[in-house]
C-alpha positions, 0 to 999 in steps of 0.5 A: 500500500505504501508503494501504491500511495507513493506511486499515486502522488508521483504519477504525473511526474513519472508520466512526464519523465517518460514522455520527455524520455520518449521525445528525446530518444530520437535525439539520443540515437542521432547523437550516438550514431554520430560517433559510428563508423559504418562499413557500408553507405548506410549509418543504420547499424552500430559498428564501432566508435569513431570521431572521424566525422566530428573532425571533418563535418564538411567531408561530404560534398555540398553538405556544408553548402546546403547547411549554410543556405538553410541557415541564411534562408531561416535567418531572413525568413525569421526576420521578415516573418517576425517583423510582419507578424508583429505588426499584424498582431498589434493591428488585430489586437489594438485596432478596429477595421473592416474585415478584421474578423475575416483577417483574424480567421485567415491567419490560421489557414496556413497552420490548418492547411496541409503543407503540400497544398500550400506548396503547390499553390505557391509553385503555381503562383511563381510559375504563372508570374514567370519567377525563376525558382531558387533562393528568393522563391524559397524565402518568400514561401517560408515567410508566408508559411511562418507568418501565421505562427508568429502572429499567433505567438505575438497576439497572445502576448499583446492580448495579455498586456495591461494598457494602463502601463502605456497610459501611465507612460503617456501621463509622464509625457512620453511620446508614442515612440518612447512609449512603444520603445520603453514600455510596449516593446519590452513587455511584448518581447517574450511573445516576439522572441517565441514567434521568432524562434518558432519561425526559425525552427520551421524554416530551417526544418521545412522540406515539403514547401522548399522542395516544391519551390526550390528549383535546382537549389538544395537546402539541408533538409533536401540534402538529407532526403537526397542522401538517404536515397544513396546512403546516410553519411555520419556527418548528417548525424554530426550536424543534427547533434550540433544543432540540438546541443546549440538549441539546448544551450540557448534554452538553458542560457535564457532560463538562467538569465530569466532567473537572475532577473527575477531574483534581482527584481525580488 
């Protein structure tokens, strides 16, 4: 009975730990096989430990080139989607205009629509306009795809903001620009950062929309897919592990900074 009572008290925690382990398991497998030395072309079976892939992550032709291209597209798509999404979120929350309800509903369409439908529609648009497929078509497609996610994240934050804080700044003779820069923007910053990080992850990881609108341009997800047809080099696992570690370090750093600010204010 004592064990049953102990299990009941900690059931939620145990379930959460199992869920977390289930989610992290693929990352663990990728990390482990980044130190593998496969005999054949496919890195699917463990053979023996080797760190050769870590010493030469660009040893596979075009791997680092496609990775650099994906990072560039993700960065510019994040900047474009964050700027436009933030402006749209503020407009939807703070202002009343015609077709506001329709715009509010249409924002969710890219999230609800299957990616293949959006990819085919964008491809049709680009071909009818005579636009050459490549870097710019991928960037435009990624901005359109990520925009709704940024709007949703920023909108949730703006809706929770207390307008009396901005009114207090105006009572203290702060102009519209000063109020936005020193009051509104810092309060909305967590939502903007969330939308930006989400946009970067979605853009960097996207394959379907990119594959339709890339032409002869090869991004990192497309390189991985193409390599999987002929063999899976260990360097792919190295890049995946490095990206995962950087993301974890970024999250931990943000948590430490946030905790320090909280303690400083207290």
